[in-house]
N, C-alpha and C positions, 0 to 999 in steps of 0.2 A: 784874626780872620784867616791869616795863612795857616795857622795851626788847624783850624776847623776844616779848611780845604784839604789839608793834608790827611786828616783823619778820614774824611769822606772818600778820598781817593784810595786809601788803604782798604776801607771797607768794600768798596766797589771791586777792587782787584781781588780781594779775598773771595767775594761772592762769585766773581767770574771764574776764578780757579775752582771754586767749590762745584759750581754748576758744570763746568767743563769736565772735571774729574768724575762726577756722578754720570754724566752723559757717556763718558769713555768707559766707565765701569759697566754701565747698562748695556752699551753697544758690544763690549767684549763678552758679556754674559750671553747676550743674544747670539753672538757668533758661536760661542762655545756650545750653547744649547742646540743651535742649528746643526753644527758639525756632529755633535753627539747624536742628534736625531738621525742625521744621515748615516752615521756609522752603525748605530744600534737598530735602526728600523729599516731605512731604505737600502742600505748595503750590508744588511746583516748576513745573508746567505753567502755573499762573496767573501767576507772576512772569515766566516766559519770554515769555508772550504780552504782558504789559505792556511788557516791554523791546522786543519787536518793534514794538508799536504806537507806541513813542516814536522808533524808529530807522528803521522801514520803512514803506512806503506802497505801495498797489496802483496801478499806473499803467495807466490804460485806454487801450489802443491803439485808435484809431478804426477802425471798419469801415464800409464803404459797401454799399448795396443790391446784391444779386446781379443778374446779367444774364439776359436771355431770348434764347434762340437758336431758329432754325428747324431743321428736320431735317437740313439740310446744314451747320449751324454758323454760319449768317449771324446777325450780332448784330441783333436786332430792338428791344432795349431795354437801355440800360446807364446807369450814373451817371457824371457828369463833375464834377471839383472846381470849386467856384464859391463865392466869398466872400459872406458876409452881413454886414451892418452892425448892431452892437449899441451900446448906451449904458448907462452907469452914472450914473443921475440924481444920486446923492449927491456924485459927484465933478465934476459939471458946473460950468463957469464961463462967464459971459457967454452965457446960453442964447439970447437973442434974436439975437445976431450969428451964432452957430453955426447956429441953425435956419435963418436966411436963406441962409447959405452951402450948407448941405446941401440946401435946397429947390431951388436952382439945379442941384445935381449930380444929385439923385435924381428930379427932376421931379415932386415932390409938394408940396402946400400947406404953407406955412411954419407956419400955425397948427397943423396936424395933427402936424407934427414937434415943435412946442413943447409940445403936450399930452403927448407921450410923455416929453419931458424932465422934466415935472413929476410923473411917476409916482412912487409911494412904494416901488416895488419896487427891488431892488438891481440888476437887469439887465433891459432890454427891448430887443426887436428893432426897429430902425428900418426895415430893409428886407431881405428875403431874396433871395438869388441875384442879386447885383449883376453887371453886365457888367464886362468887364475895364477899360473906359474909366472907369466909375464907381468901381471899386476904386482905380485909380491917382489919380483926383481926390480921393477921400476921404484917401489917404495924404498928399497934398500939403497938406491942411488942417491936419494935426497938432493937432487940437483935443483938449483934455483931456476925458475921460469918454467918448470914443467909441473904438471898436476894431473891427477887421475879424475876423470869425470864420470859421474854415474850415468849409465846408459842401459839400454834394453836390446837384446837380440831375439829375433823370431826363431822359434824351434819347432821342428815337425817330428813328433816322436815316432811316427809310423814310417818315417823315411819316404819311400817312393809311393806309398799307398795314396791313391787319388792325387798324385803330385800335380798333374796338369789342371785338375779341377780346383785344388786349393790355390795354386799360384804361388807367389812369392812377394817379398817386400824389398825396397832398396835400402841403402845404408841410413837414409834419413827417416826410415819407418813407413814410407808411403807404399801402398799397394800397387804392384806393377803388372800382375797377371791374375787370372782366375777370380775366385771369390775374394781374395785379398784386394783385388782392384775394383771388382763390382760393388763391394760394400765397404770401400774405404772410408767413406764419410761416416759410417757407423763405427767402424773398428779403430779409426785412428785416435791418437792421443789427444785428449781434451783436458788440459791442466785445470785444476780447481783453484780459484782465488779466494784468499781469506785475508782479513784485516790484521795488521800487526803494528805495534807501537815502536818508535825508535827515539833515542835520546839526542842531545845536542851535537854529538860527534857521529850521528847517523848510524849508531849501533843498534841493531834490532833487539827488541825486548819482548818476550812473550809473558803477559801478565794474567792470562786465563788460568783456571784451575786445571783444565785438561791440556795435555801436551798438543803440539801442532798436528794436524791430520797426516797420516801416512800416505805414501803414494798409492793411488787407487787405479784399478783396472777399468778401462772404458767398456762400453757395451760390446757384446759378442754376438755371434750368429750360430743358430742351430740349423744344420743341414738335414735334408731328408735322406741322405746317404746312410747306409748301414755298413759299418766298417768290416764286418764279417763277410757280407756279400761282396763288398769291394775286394777283399782279399781273395776270395774264391774266384771272382772274375779274372783278376790279374794272374792268378795261379794257372787256371785253365787256359787262358789266352796265350800265356808264355809257352806252355806245352805245345800248343798247336803251331806257334811261330817257329819253335825249334824244330819240330817235326817236318815242317814244310819249307823251312828257310825263307819265311816271307819277309817282304820289305817293311810292312807295317800292318797293324791290325787294331780293331776297335770292338768294343762291346758296350751295349747300353741296356740297362734294366730299368723298366718303369713299373710302377704299381698300376695294374690294369684299371682300378676304380678311380684313382685320383690323378694319374699321370705324374706322380712324384718320382724323382729319380732315386732309385734305391742303390744303383751302382753304375759307374761309367769309367771305363779304362781305355787308355790309348797306349799301344806299344810302338816304339820303344818307350820305356818308363822314364820317369824324371823325378829326381830327389830334390825338392826345393831347399833343403839344407845347404846344397852346394850350387845354387842358382848361378853364382858369379862365374862358375867354371863351364857352364853350358851355353849353347847357342839358342837362338829363337826357334829353331827347328825341333829342339828337345822339349821345350816347355810349351809348345803350341798344342792346344787341345783339339785334335783332329776331328773329334766327334762333332764339333760345331763350326770348325773353320775350313774343313776340306769337303769339297763335293765330288761326287763320282756318279757314274751311271749305274742305276740300281739293277739292271738286268731283269731277269724273269720275276723277281720279287714285285715288280710293278704291275704284274698281271692281276693281282688281287684288287687293285684300285680300278683298273679297266673293267674288271668283272662287276664290281660294285656299282660303277656308273651305268653299265649296260643293263644290269638288272633293275636298278632304281628307276631308270628312264623307260623301262618296258620295251627296250629295243630287242632284247632276248629274254627268254624264260629259261628256267633252270634246265629243262630237259630238251631244249632246242639243240640242234646239231649243226656243226659247221664242217665242211669238207677241207681236210688238211693236205690235199694234193700229193698224198704219199711221200711226204718229206721234202719236196722242193717245189716252189711256186714263184712265178713271176708276177709281182705286185707293184704297180705304179712304176713300171719300167725297170725294176730291180729284182734280183733273185734273193728269196728268203728261204732259209733251210731250217729243218728240224733235225735234232740229233738222231732220230729214228723215224722211218716212214709211218705215217698215220693216215688213215682214210677219214671216215666220218667220226667225229668226237662230239659228245654233248659237252655242256658248259663245265660240269665238274671234271670231266676228263681232260679238257684243255688246261685246267689248273693242275690236275694231278700229274699229267705227263708233260706239262710245261711246253705246249706247242707254240712256237713262234708264229707259225703260219696262221693257226687258229686265232691267236691274239691279234694279229694284223688285220685279218677280216672283220673281227669284232670292232676294232678301232675305226676302220674305214666306214662301217655301218653306223657307228655312233656319231661320227662327225667331229670336226674341229671344235666348234663352240661348246657342244654339250660335254665333250671329254675335257676340254680345257677348264670348264666351270668346276667339275668335280676334282680335277688336279689341284686347283687353287683352294677348294673347300677342304681338302685333306691337308692343307698346310704347305704344300710345295711351291716354291718360288717366293717364299716370304720367310723372314726369321721367325722361329718358334716363339721368341719372346722370353726364353729362359734367362735367368738372372746371372748371366756370365757374359763378360765382354768378348768382342771379336766374332760373334756369330755372323755367318754369311747367309745369303738368302737362296743359294743354289742357282740353278739355271733352268728357267722355264720361259721359252720365247713366247711372245703373243700369238694367239691362235691364228690371227690374220696372216702371219708370216709362215704358217706351216704349209709346206708342200704335201702332196698325197703321200710321198715316201716318209716324210717326217711324221705324219700322223700314224702311218703303219708301224714304223720302228718304235715310236713312243709307246705303242701298245705292249711291247715286250722290253721296255726299259732302256732304249737307246734314244739319242737325241735330247736327253734331259739329264740334269745334274741335281743330286739331292745329297743332304748330309745324313749321317747316321741318326742324328737326333730327329730330324724331319721324318725319316722313314719309320722309326720306332713310334713316334707320336701318332703317325697316321695308322699304323697297325693297331695301336691302342684304341683308336676310334672304332675299329671293327670289334675288338674285344669288348668295348664298353657299350655295345648295342647301337653303334652308328653315331655316337656323340663324341665329337672332338674336344678334348680338354687341353688347354695350353700347358705344356710341361713345366715343372718347377723343381728347384733344387734346394730352396730355403724354406724352412718351416716357420721360424720365428726369430725375433730379436730377443736376446737374453741378457741378463745381468751378469755380474762377475761370478755369481754362484751357479749360473746356468739356468736360472728360473726365467720363464718368458715374461717379457715386459711389453711386448707388442707383437700380436699375431699378424701375419701378412694377410691381405685381402684374398678371398678365393679366386682361383684362376678362371678366365673366361671359358665358357663352354658354347659349342656350336653344333647343332645337329647337322650331320653331313648326309646320312642315309637312314632309312627307316629301320627299326629293330628287326622286322621280317627279313629285309635285305641283308643286314649284317649277320643274321643267323645263317642264311643260306650260304653266304661267302665263308663263314667260319666253318661250316660243314664241308665245303669244298677244300678248305685249307686243312681240315682234318684228314682227309683222304690222301693228302700229300705225304703224311707220315705213316700211312698204313701200308700194308704189304702191296707191292707193285708201285708205290709212289716214289718220288725222287728224294724224299726226306725222311726215309725210315730211320736213318741213324740219329735223328733228333729226339726220338721218343724215349724217355727213361722208363724203366720198369715200373708199372703201377700207375702211370699218368698218361692221359690222352693229350696230344699236342696238336694244335692248329698252326701251320706254318707254310712257308713257301721258300724254296731254294732259288738261288740265282747265281749265274756265272756270266760275268760281263767282261767283254774285251776292253782293254785299256788303250786309250788313244795316245799315240806318240805325239808329244808336244812339238817336235821338230817337223815331221812329215805331215802332221795333221790327218794321219790315217790310223786305223786300228792296227795295233801290234799283235800279230798272230801268236806271240810267245808270252804275252803278258796279260793276266786276267785278274779280275776281282772276284773272290768267292764269297757268297752271302748266304745267310739263313736268317729269316725273321719270322716270329710267331708268338704265340701266347700259350699258357698252360695254367691250370687244366682248362679243357675246352668248355665244359658246361658252367663252370663258375671261375672265370679267369682271375688269376692272382698275379701273374708275372708276364710282362711283355718284353721280349728279349730280341735283340738284333746282334748278330755276329758278322763282322766284315773282316776278311783277310785279304790284304793286297799283295798281289804278285807272288802266290805260292809256287813252290817247285815240287815236282814229283806227282802232283795231282792238282787239278784246277777246279773241279766241280764243287758247287756249294754244298751238295749233299754229302760229299766226302770230306771236304776240308772244314767247313764252318758248322755243319749240323752236329758233329760229335761235341763241339765246344758247348753248344746249346744244351745238349743232353746231359753232359757232365756237370754243368753249372746248375741246371734245374734239379738234378738228383740230389745235390747237396743243399740248395737254397730252399726248396719246398718244405722239407722237414724242419728246417730252422725257422720257417715262418709258421709252423704248425699245420701245414697242409698235408694231410696223410694220404698215402697212395690208395687208389681204389682197389677193393678186394673182389669186386664183382660177385658178391655172395659168399665168398670164402671167409673163413675166420682169420682174425689178425694173427701174426706170428706170436709166439710165447713172449710174454712181458710187454706187449704193445697194446695199448688201449685207445679207443676213439676218444677224441677231445674236440669240443666245439671250437671252431676258429673264429674268435670274435673280430680279428683284424681283417678277415676276408671281406671283399665287397659283396653286397647282396646280389643274389642271382637275378639275371634280367627278367623283366616282367613278361607276360604272355605276348607272344609274337602277334602282330596284327596281320591281317589277311594280306596276301601278296597282291600287288597292284596288277590290274588287268593289262594285258600286253596289247597296247594300241600302236606301238611303234611299227614302222615299216620293216619288211624283211625282204631280202633278196632271194628269190627262188634259186638262183644260180649257186648260192653257197649254203643254204639252209634247207635241211629236209625235216619233215615232221618226225616226232619221236617214234611214230608207228613204222617208220621204214625198217625193213629187214636187212638192209645192207649195213654191214659192220666192219669196221677196220680190224686188221689183225691185232689181237691183244698182245702186248709185249710180254715176254717171259717174266715169270714172277721173280721179284728180287728176294734175295735171301734175307730173312729177318735177323735183326740184330738181337743177340742174346745178352742179357744183363742180369746181374744178380739183384734180388729184391733189396732196396735200401732199408736200413733200420732206422726208423724215425727216432729223433732225439726228443727228450723231454725238455720242457722249457727251462727247468732248473739246471739241466746239464748241457746247455748249448756250448760249444767250444768257443774259447776266447780267440779274438783276432790275432793276439800276439803269439798264440800256440800254433806250431806248424800243423798243417792239415795232413793226415796220413794219406799216402797215395792210394792205399787200398780201402779208403773210407767207403767207397762204393765201387765194387769191382765191375768194370765195364769192358767186356770182351766182344769185339766185332769180328765176325767171320768175313772172309774174302768176298768181295762183291763185284758185280760186273759194272765197273765205273763208267762204261760208255752209256749206260742207261740213266745216269744221274745228271740232273741239271745243277 
């Protein structure tokens, strides 16, 4: 009985263990399956990513800063590979000896190098952008803890050419001025990341058939500037500065049909290759950062407003008080005594008294409206940093004398770019186009990848009004006008001279010994191609815009127009031997037929205006001596001079006879 009970007990124990073991196996299998499901299904992406993190790494392929081109594809700025020297202070040995050796190679104080060795950082730069000789000498040292690092340096092959326009970059490659800063987001280095495999000791392995990508160039910028025209601008501007010992000078050239900047130069010039040695005054682009009183050049905008509003008609006359008038409690003078002058004569002889009376008749609100419409008092919106808006006070704050003096360009501040863009509106048939200096974003080969949107346009005056004002400006450069020195042989110029006194910043009064000489205009008159403004600050020996600034306009236009394919007018004569007429496809279309002039419904004061039938006439000034110039020889498109070649001084012989400078504004 006891044996039977013992056998039953063993069987029960066996089956209990058997059942328990099977349950344990089943539970374990379920747990394993659940964990496998979690790992393989639920957390699959997590573990795949962890695996990749252990075996793969992102390789950064270096990229260097994009290039800047002119409109013809010439390289104005690009990056070149150049080594920099770095150190790992924690791995340094015999710092004193190595510091002495590097001081001899780098040309820097030994103590300065030693202080960098004592830095607590893992890596420090000892010197950026070594020369090739310095890099070879450092390699020969074979010092522990120092190493050469691949780097890039910005290079400007044309040196000072358009230096203030291009700007420069800092040591870290970031744009600090000019186009380099304005388009830094496009030009800056954007490294390319590619996948790479590494082994258990974290050594990188490249298992692809092709080698790793080479360092690539970032996107570049194509400017509207023509390097040849820029060279001519700087060449002619420097001659004028040296002749008159001027303090500073600017010249701006716009395409009349598009308001694209073809050239812009500020003197003193600036070489961005040596930006670290210069001050902010040297690299400042005065064309957009400095404002000045435009003087008599502003009369063309006054006349545009008066004709457009119908306050005056072209042949209406104004009495100019024989050279001296008391207006709004202040005396205003002309350089010569004039009696009755019609509207074209006010512009031709540049009468301040006539302009003052026209401004007073026009009124604050209407005149202010056109000043703003021509772009004054607001930045032009050109793609360059640092542009100022000039100085235009609200019309409600104008006193009568402010209105009068603004008529001839005082009590207002403009930049060279604003003045040129406004004149371009007259040349363009009354339509203001926002100026631009960048044509497109390009790839490393210079091929466009993104064209910039067209610039905004705004009609300021009607075509008929613009044509009338252009004809008045043409008379300025004809015999007897104040700007005869601006007309190159064979081309008709519409322009305006200006001579503005400079205000003393200390006394807040006009300095009788400091002037700004200006000439602005466009050429040719009938089919404008170039709009040019020349500004010479504080010249010595002569002050009048017609003497100082106008010849710069003439000399530049005489070289630039043949380069652009604009042949001189022969007026029915045959072309010189070897010269053939060619169609200029790049020239803007001629303005359409002028619309009829608006009827004159504006009020007129009988005290200052006399009908054109009046027989009273002011004494006509003596005729100015015409400038004699040799006819320029047009260049063929295939034989245009390169910007790198010096321009012969006698490319176009320009001989001016002595003139009565007292008659020139």
